[in-house]
C-alpha positions as CSV (number, residue, x, y, z in Angstrom):
1,X,1.5,76.2,22.2
2,X,1.4,73.2,24.6
3,X,-1.4,70.7,24.9
4,X,-2.5,72.1,28.2
5,X,-3.3,75.4,26.6
6,X,-6.1,73.7,24.6
7,X,-7.9,72.7,27.8
8,X,-11.1,74.5,28.8
9,X,-10.3,77.1,31.4
10,X,-11.4,76.4,35.0
11,X,-14.9,77.6,35.7
12,X,-13.7,78.6,39.2
13,X,-11.0,80.8,37.7
14,X,-13.5,82.3,35.3
15,X,-15.8,83.2,38.2
16,X,-13.1,85.0,40.0
17,X,-12.0,86.9,36.9
18,X,-15.3,87.8,35.4
19,X,-18.8,86.5,36.4
20,X,-20.2,87.5,32.9
21,X,-17.7,85.3,31.1
22,X,-18.6,82.4,33.5
23,X,-22.3,82.8,32.7
24,X,-21.6,82.7,29.0
25,X,-19.4,79.6,29.3
26,X,-22.2,77.9,31.3
27,X,-24.7,78.8,28.6
28,X,-22.4,77.2,26.0
29,X,-21.9,74.1,28.1
30,X,-25.6,73.9,28.8
31,X,-26.5,74.2,25.1
32,X,-24.0,71.5,24.2
33,X,-25.3,69.0,26.7
34,X,-28.2,68.1,28.8
35,X,-26.1,67.7,31.9
36,X,-22.4,68.7,32.6
37,X,-20.5,67.5,35.6
38,X,-17.1,68.9,36.7
39,X,-15.0,66.5,38.7
40,X,-11.9,67.1,40.7
41,X,-9.0,64.7,40.8
42,X,-10.7,62.5,43.4
43,X,-14.0,62.2,41.5
44,X,-16.0,64.6,43.6
45,X,-18.6,66.7,41.7
46,X,-17.5,70.4,42.0
47,X,-20.0,71.8,39.6
48,X,-23.3,70.8,38.0
49,X,-24.6,72.5,34.9
50,X,-28.1,71.5,33.8
51,X,-29.2,71.8,30.2
52,X,-32.7,72.2,28.7
53,X,-33.7,68.6,28.7
54,X,-33.3,68.3,32.5
55,X,-34.9,70.6,35.0
56,X,-33.0,72.0,38.0
57,X,-35.3,70.2,40.4
58,X,-34.5,66.7,39.0
59,X,-32.3,66.0,42.0
60,X,-29.0,66.7,40.4
61,X,-28.4,70.0,42.2
62,X,-27.5,68.2,45.4
63,X,-24.7,66.3,43.8
64,X,-22.1,69.1,44.3
65,X,-19.6,68.1,46.9
66,X,-20.5,64.4,46.6
67,X,-18.4,61.7,44.9
68,X,-20.0,60.9,41.6
69,X,-19.9,57.1,42.4
70,X,-22.6,57.7,44.9
71,X,-25.0,58.8,42.2
72,X,-24.4,55.8,39.9
73,X,-25.7,52.2,39.7
74,X,-23.0,49.6,40.5
75,X,-22.1,48.8,36.8
76,X,-21.8,52.5,36.1
77,X,-19.2,52.9,38.8
78,X,-17.0,50.3,37.1
79,X,-17.2,52.1,33.8
80,X,-16.4,55.4,35.4
81,X,-13.3,54.1,37.3
82,X,-12.0,52.5,34.0
83,X,-12.5,55.9,32.2
84,X,-10.7,57.9,34.9
85,X,-7.8,55.4,34.9
86,X,-7.5,55.9,31.2
87,X,-7.5,59.7,31.6
88,X,-4.8,59.6,34.2
89,X,-2.7,57.2,32.1
90,X,-3.0,59.4,29.0
91,X,-4.8,56.6,27.1
92,X,-7.6,57.4,24.5
93,X,-10.9,58.0,26.3
94,X,-14.0,56.2,25.3
95,X,-16.1,58.0,22.7
96,X,-19.3,57.3,24.5
97,X,-19.5,56.7,28.3
98,X,-22.9,55.3,29.2
99,X,-23.8,55.8,32.9
100,X,-27.0,55.4,34.8
101,X,-27.7,57.8,37.7
102,X,-30.1,57.2,40.6
103,X,-32.0,60.4,41.3
104,X,-33.3,61.4,44.6
105,X,-36.8,59.9,44.0
106,X,-35.2,56.5,43.1
107,X,-35.8,57.0,39.4
108,X,-32.9,55.8,37.2
109,X,-31.7,58.3,34.5
110,X,-29.5,56.9,31.7
111,X,-26.9,59.3,30.3
112,X,-24.3,59.2,27.6
113,X,-21.2,61.2,28.4
114,X,-18.2,62.5,26.6
115,X,-15.3,62.8,29.0
116,X,-12.7,65.6,28.5
117,X,-9.7,66.6,30.6
118,X,-10.6,69.7,32.8
119,X,-8.0,71.1,35.1
120,X,-6.8,68.5,37.5
121,X,-9.9,66.5,36.9
122,X,-12.4,66.0,34.1
123,X,-15.6,67.3,32.7
124,X,-18.5,65.0,31.7
125,X,-20.7,66.4,28.9
126,X,-23.8,64.2,28.9
127,X,-26.9,63.7,26.8
128,X,-30.1,62.4,28.3
129,X,-30.9,58.8,27.1
130,X,-34.3,58.5,28.8
131,X,-36.1,59.1,25.6
132,X,-34.0,56.6,23.7
133,X,-34.4,54.1,26.5
134,X,-38.2,54.6,26.4
135,X,-38.1,54.0,22.6
136,X,-36.1,50.8,23.1
137,X,-38.5,49.7,25.8
138,X,-41.4,50.3,23.4
139,X,-39.6,48.4,20.7
140,X,-39.0,45.5,23.0
141,X,-42.6,45.5,24.0
142,X,-43.7,45.6,20.4
143,X,-41.4,42.7,19.6
144,X,-42.8,40.7,22.5
145,X,-46.3,41.5,21.4
146,X,-45.5,40.5,17.9
147,X,-44.0,37.2,19.1
148,X,-47.1,36.5,21.2
149,X,-49.2,37.2,18.1
150,X,-47.2,34.8,16.0
151,X,-47.5,32.1,18.7
152,X,-51.3,32.6,18.8
153,X,-51.4,32.5,15.0
154,X,-49.4,29.3,14.9
155,X,-51.6,27.7,17.6
156,X,-54.7,28.8,15.7
157,X,-53.3,27.4,12.4
158,X,-52.5,24.1,14.1
159,X,-56.0,23.8,15.5
160,X,-57.5,24.7,12.1
161,X,-55.4,22.0,10.4
162,X,-56.3,19.4,13.0
163,X,-60.0,20.3,12.7
164,X,-59.9,20.1,8.9
165,X,-58.3,16.6,9.1
166,X,-60.7,15.3,11.7
167,X,-63.9,16.5,9.9
168,X,-65.3,13.6,7.8
169,X,-67.6,15.9,5.8
170,X,-66.1,17.2,2.5
171,X,-65.5,20.9,3.0
172,X,-63.7,23.5,0.9
173,X,-62.9,27.2,1.3
174,X,-63.6,29.1,-1.9
175,X,-62.9,32.8,-2.6
176,X,-65.9,34.8,-3.4
177,X,-63.9,37.1,-5.7
178,X,-62.3,34.8,-8.2
179,X,-63.8,31.4,-7.2
180,X,-60.4,29.8,-6.4
181,X,-60.1,27.0,-3.8
182,X,-58.1,28.3,-0.9
183,X,-58.1,25.1,1.1
184,X,-60.0,21.8,1.3
185,X,-59.7,18.5,3.2
186,X,-59.0,15.0,1.8
187,X,-62.7,13.9,1.5
188,X,-63.4,17.0,-0.6
189,X,-60.4,16.2,-2.8
190,X,-61.6,12.6,-3.3
191,X,-65.1,13.8,-4.1
192,X,-63.7,16.2,-6.8
193,X,-61.5,13.4,-8.2
194,X,-58.1,15.0,-7.4
195,X,-55.6,15.5,-4.7
196,X,-55.6,18.3,-2.1
197,X,-52.3,19.7,-3.3
198,X,-53.3,19.6,-6.9
199,X,-56.7,21.3,-6.3
200,X,-55.6,24.2,-4.0
201,X,-55.3,27.4,-6.0
202,X,-57.5,26.2,-8.9
203,X,-60.9,27.5,-9.7
204,X,-63.9,25.5,-8.3
205,X,-65.5,25.6,-11.7
206,X,-62.5,24.0,-13.3
207,X,-62.3,21.3,-10.6
208,X,-66.0,20.5,-11.2
209,X,-65.9,20.7,-14.9
210,X,-69.3,22.5,-14.8
211,X,-71.1,23.1,-18.1
212,X,-71.5,26.8,-17.3
213,X,-68.5,27.7,-15.2
214,X,-69.1,31.4,-15.6
215,X,-72.4,31.2,-13.8
216,X,-71.4,28.8,-11.1
217,X,-70.2,31.5,-8.6
218,X,-73.4,33.4,-9.1
219,X,-75.4,30.3,-8.2
220,X,-73.3,29.8,-5.2
221,X,-73.7,33.4,-4.1
222,X,-77.5,33.2,-4.5
223,X,-77.6,29.9,-2.6
224,X,-75.5,31.5,0.3
225,X,-77.8,34.5,0.6
226,X,-81.1,32.5,0.5
227,X,-82.8,31.6,3.7
228,X,-83.6,28.1,2.6
229,X,-79.9,27.5,1.7
230,X,-80.7,25.0,-1.0
231,X,-77.4,23.5,-2.4
232,X,-76.1,24.0,-5.9
233,X,-75.8,20.8,-7.8
234,X,-73.0,20.5,-10.4
235,X,-71.7,17.6,-12.5
236,X,-68.2,16.5,-11.9
237,X,-66.4,15.3,-15.1
238,X,-63.9,13.1,-13.2
239,X,-66.5,10.9,-11.5
240,X,-69.6,11.5,-13.6
241,X,-71.7,12.0,-10.5
242,X,-73.5,15.0,-9.3
243,X,-72.0,17.1,-6.5
244,X,-74.1,19.2,-4.2
245,X,-72.5,22.4,-2.9
246,X,-73.9,24.0,0.2
247,X,-72.2,27.4,0.7
248,X,-72.0,29.6,3.7
249,X,-70.7,33.2,3.3
250,X,-68.2,34.7,5.7
251,X,-65.7,37.6,5.7
252,X,-62.1,37.5,7.0
253,X,-59.2,39.9,6.6
254,X,-61.5,42.2,4.4
255,X,-62.2,39.4,1.9
256,X,-65.4,37.5,1.3
257,X,-65.2,33.7,1.1
258,X,-67.5,30.7,1.1
259,X,-67.3,27.6,3.3
260,X,-68.7,25.0,0.9
261,X,-69.8,21.6,2.1
262,X,-69.6,19.1,-0.8
263,X,-71.7,15.9,-0.9
264,X,-73.0,13.3,-3.3
265,X,-76.8,13.9,-3.5
266,X,-77.4,10.3,-4.7
267,X,-75.7,8.9,-1.6
268,X,-77.5,11.3,0.7
269,X,-80.8,10.3,-0.8
270,X,-80.3,6.8,0.5
271,X,-80.7,4.9,-2.8
272,X,-79.6,1.7,-1.1
273,X,-81.3,1.4,2.3
274,X,-79.6,-0.8,4.8
275,X,-76.4,-1.0,2.8
276,X,-74.2,-0.3,5.9
277,X,-75.7,-3.3,7.8
278,X,-75.4,-5.6,4.8
279,X,-71.8,-4.6,4.2
280,X,-71.0,-5.2,7.8
281,X,-72.5,-8.7,7.8
282,X,-70.7,-9.5,4.5
283,X,-67.4,-8.4,6.1
284,X,-67.9,-10.6,9.1
285,X,-69.3,-13.7,7.4
286,X,-67.4,-13.7,4.1
287,X,-65.4,-16.8,3.3
288,X,-62.7,-14.7,1.7
289,X,-60.3,-12.9,4.0
290,X,-60.8,-9.1,4.2
291,X,-58.3,-6.8,5.8
292,X,-57.8,-3.0,6.0
293,X,-54.3,-1.7,6.3
294,X,-52.5,1.7,6.0
295,X,-50.2,2.4,3.1
296,X,-47.3,1.4,5.3
297,X,-48.9,-1.9,5.9
298,X,-50.1,-1.5,9.5
299,X,-53.3,-3.7,10.0
300,X,-56.3,-1.6,11.1
301,X,-59.0,-4.3,11.1
302,X,-59.7,-7.7,9.6
303,X,-62.5,-10.3,9.5
304,X,-62.6,-13.9,10.9
305,X,-61.6,-15.4,7.6
306,X,-58.3,-13.5,7.7
307,X,-57.7,-14.6,11.3
308,X,-58.1,-18.2,10.1
309,X,-55.8,-17.7,7.2
310,X,-52.9,-16.4,9.3
311,X,-53.7,-18.5,12.4
312,X,-54.4,-15.6,14.7
313,X,-56.6,-16.2,17.8
314,X,-57.9,-12.6,18.2
315,X,-58.1,-9.4,16.2
316,X,-56.4,-7.6,19.0
317,X,-53.3,-9.7,18.4
318,X,-53.1,-8.4,14.8
319,X,-53.8,-4.7,15.3
320,X,-50.6,-2.8,14.9
321,X,-48.7,-5.6,13.2
322,X,-47.5,-5.1,9.6
323,X,-49.2,-7.0,6.8
324,X,-45.8,-7.5,5.1
325,X,-45.0,-10.0,7.9
326,X,-47.7,-12.3,6.6
327,X,-46.9,-12.0,2.8
328,X,-44.7,-14.5,1.1
329,X,-42.4,-11.9,-0.4
330,X,-42.8,-9.6,2.6
331,X,-42.2,-5.9,1.9
332,X,-41.9,-6.5,-1.8
333,X,-45.5,-7.8,-2.1
334,X,-46.8,-4.9,0.0
335,X,-45.0,-2.3,-2.1
336,X,-46.2,-3.7,-5.3
337,X,-49.9,-3.8,-4.3
338,X,-49.8,-0.5,-2.5
339,X,-48.1,1.3,-5.4
340,X,-50.4,-0.2,-8.1
341,X,-53.5,0.5,-6.0
342,X,-52.5,4.1,-5.4
343,X,-51.8,4.6,-9.1
344,X,-54.8,2.9,-10.6
345,X,-57.3,2.9,-7.7
346,X,-57.6,-0.9,-7.7
347,X,-55.5,-4.0,-8.4
348,X,-57.0,-7.4,-9.3
349,X,-55.8,-11.0,-8.8
350,X,-52.4,-10.5,-7.5
351,X,-50.9,-13.9,-6.8
352,X,-48.6,-14.5,-3.8
353,X,-48.5,-16.6,-0.6
354,X,-49.7,-16.0,2.9
355,X,-47.5,-17.1,5.8
356,X,-49.3,-17.9,9.1
357,X,-47.9,-17.2,12.5
358,X,-46.7,-20.9,12.6
359,X,-44.9,-20.6,9.3
360,X,-47.5,-22.4,7.1
361,X,-47.7,-21.1,3.6
362,X,-50.9,-20.8,1.6
363,X,-51.1,-19.7,-2.1
364,X,-53.6,-16.8,-2.4
365,X,-55.0,-14.3,-4.9
366,X,-55.7,-10.8,-3.6
367,X,-57.6,-7.8,-4.9
368,X,-56.7,-4.4,-3.5
369,X,-58.7,-1.1,-3.4
370,X,-57.3,2.2,-2.6
371,X,-59.6,4.1,-0.1
372,X,-58.7,7.8,-0.2
373,X,-62.0,9.3,1.0
374,X,-60.4,10.1,4.3
375,X,-57.5,12.0,5.8
376,X,-55.4,8.9,6.2
377,X,-56.0,6.6,3.2
378,X,-56.3,2.9,3.6
379,X,-55.8,-0.3,1.5
380,X,-58.8,-2.7,1.4
381,X,-57.6,-6.2,0.6
382,X,-59.8,-9.2,-0.3
383,X,-57.7,-12.3,-0.1
384,X,-58.8,-15.7,-1.5
385,X,-57.3,-19.1,-0.8
386,X,-55.9,-20.2,-4.2
387,X,-54.8,-23.7,-3.2
388,X,-57.8,-25.4,-4.8
389,X,-57.5,-23.2,-7.9
390,X,-53.9,-24.2,-8.3
391,X,-54.9,-27.9,-8.1
392,X,-57.5,-27.4,-10.8
393,X,-55.2,-25.5,-13.0
394,X,-52.4,-28.1,-12.8
395,X,-51.8,-27.9,-16.5
396,X,-48.2,-26.7,-16.8
397,X,-46.9,-30.3,-16.6
398,X,-47.0,-30.9,-20.4
399,X,-45.2,-27.6,-21.0
400,X,-42.6,-28.6,-18.5
401,X,-42.2,-32.0,-20.1
402,X,-41.9,-30.3,-23.5
403,X,-39.3,-27.9,-22.1
404,X,-37.4,-30.8,-20.5
405,X,-37.4,-32.8,-23.7
406,X,-36.2,-29.8,-25.7
407,X,-33.3,-29.4,-23.3
408,X,-32.5,-33.1,-23.6
409,X,-32.4,-32.9,-27.4
410,X,-29.5,-30.5,-27.1
411,X,-27.4,-33.2,-25.5
412,X,-24.8,-34.2,-28.1
413,X,-25.2,-31.1,-30.2
414,X,-23.8,-28.7,-27.6
415,X,-21.6,-28.7,-24.6
416,X,-23.0,-28.9,-21.1
417,X,-22.0,-25.3,-20.4
418,X,-23.8,-24.1,-23.5
419,X,-26.9,-26.1,-22.6
420,X,-27.0,-24.7,-19.0
421,X,-26.4,-21.2,-20.3
422,X,-29.3,-21.4,-22.7
423,X,-31.6,-23.0,-20.1
424,X,-30.7,-20.2,-17.7
425,X,-31.6,-17.5,-20.2
426,X,-35.0,-19.2,-20.8
427,X,-35.7,-19.3,-17.1
428,X,-34.5,-15.8,-16.5
429,X,-36.7,-14.5,-19.3
430,X,-39.7,-16.3,-17.9
431,X,-39.1,-14.9,-14.4
432,X,-38.8,-11.3,-15.8
433,X,-42.0,-11.7,-17.8
434,X,-43.8,-13.0,-14.7
435,X,-42.6,-10.1,-12.6
436,X,-43.6,-7.5,-15.1
437,X,-47.1,-9.2,-15.4
438,X,-47.6,-9.3,-11.6
439,X,-46.6,-5.6,-11.2
440,X,-48.7,-4.5,-14.2
441,X,-45.6,-3.2,-16.0
442,X,-44.3,-1.3,-13.0
443,X,-40.6,-1.6,-13.7
444,X,-39.6,-0.2,-10.3
445,X,-41.7,-2.8,-8.4
446,X,-40.6,-5.6,-10.8
447,X,-37.0,-4.8,-10.1
448,X,-37.6,-4.8,-6.3
449,X,-39.5,-8.1,-6.6
450,X,-36.6,-9.8,-8.5
451,X,-34.0,-8.3,-6.2
452,X,-32.4,-6.3,-9.1
453,X,-31.5,-2.7,-9.5
454,X,-33.7,-0.7,-11.9
455,X,-30.7,-0.3,-14.3
456,X,-30.0,-4.1,-14.2
457,X,-33.6,-4.8,-15.0
458,X,-33.6,-2.5,-18.0
459,X,-30.4,-4.2,-19.3
460,X,-32.1,-7.6,-19.1
461,X,-35.3,-6.3,-20.7
462,X,-33.2,-5.0,-23.6
463,X,-31.3,-8.3,-23.8
464,X,-34.5,-10.4,-24.2
465,X,-36.4,-7.9,-26.3
466,X,-38.9,-7.1,-23.6
467,X,-38.3,-3.4,-23.3
468,X,-41.6,-2.6,-25.0
469,X,-43.3,-5.6,-23.5
470,X,-46.9,-4.8,-22.4
471,X,-48.5,-7.5,-20.2
472,X,-51.9,-6.1,-20.9
473,X,-51.6,-7.2,-24.6
474,X,-51.0,-10.8,-23.7
């Protein structure tokens, strides 16, 4: 049996032999496909068999006697030519030939054909892809809608974050179900005595340290539903002050939550009338230099005394400049005071030198306060000219004379190299002790101040027996 005997008999031959057999064959082809096209060797459609998914009036009946390329979109013609060339060359035919027809009413109909040899030409058995194309279109539309929803959600989240940062009132979002803090801003975190990251996810009762945490949420719920909306007052263990909670109930995503405004009732009562005006006058007229700077050192504002200290003509000339440029040890001094202020809240009597714009150096003592009751924390520095204090405290001379005399006593009993080595050790130990004292035992800052690596500093501390040295005990 040759390969040609496996081919489907010609429908035309079947019609001439027995019309009943032709009808049966057409039924089989129609059941196996939505649309079957019989092509001759030149690509002209000689027979159209329409299955159940396509109606006879879909415009395909008029294709008989026409070249099939006339019914296809341009890219479909290229695919069909390549398939017919493969058929004529005896190469394997594509398993799925996707072609798009243009019907009489201009509607495009995607089809997926299987091409088989048929007589001198070929037969195309096709399945209608309109349903699949519609599903794909719906999937693309759903994906685009989802992307637009994500973009809107991201835009809303950005606006929410910016609003939360810009609000100066202390606000927190608390779940009505379990009383956990969903989100809060920096002023609220400062009022609760913690950080925003550390307080998120904790229960409000735990953050407040209330004496009756089990009844706190009930009080908040009653306060939120009362018309008068009187705040709930709780005691905060971290600060020892009372904190007033003014809740407002809302529902989102099927969950009930409270928008709680936190405040200090003593501060709102105005216990110190006119304090703002007094502080403003003190800032302007103080003989000590006062400057506010960011944690990175950028100067926000300063008083006249600071302008005099650094030799600046106007405050506008200082805004945007870095405070490290006016400190004797530059970035080292700034890192020391910023780190210690952030860790302890304040730092007192840090000794350094201020360098004016003309290069003049002035010994100063500064006190630093960490102001974290805002979104972007600041450093408040009070700087005092210590030149007179150094003149009054000019008492190290006897000690220096004693040290010099002790060194001179070594002459004759030791070589010059031994004397220099011992003197160097004494000076090195004194410098390390001073650095540790200035940085309040902050070893990282002390190493940076001395220009040493942290490992080298620990080696020298161990060498001089200062590893457990505590400057607070001296």
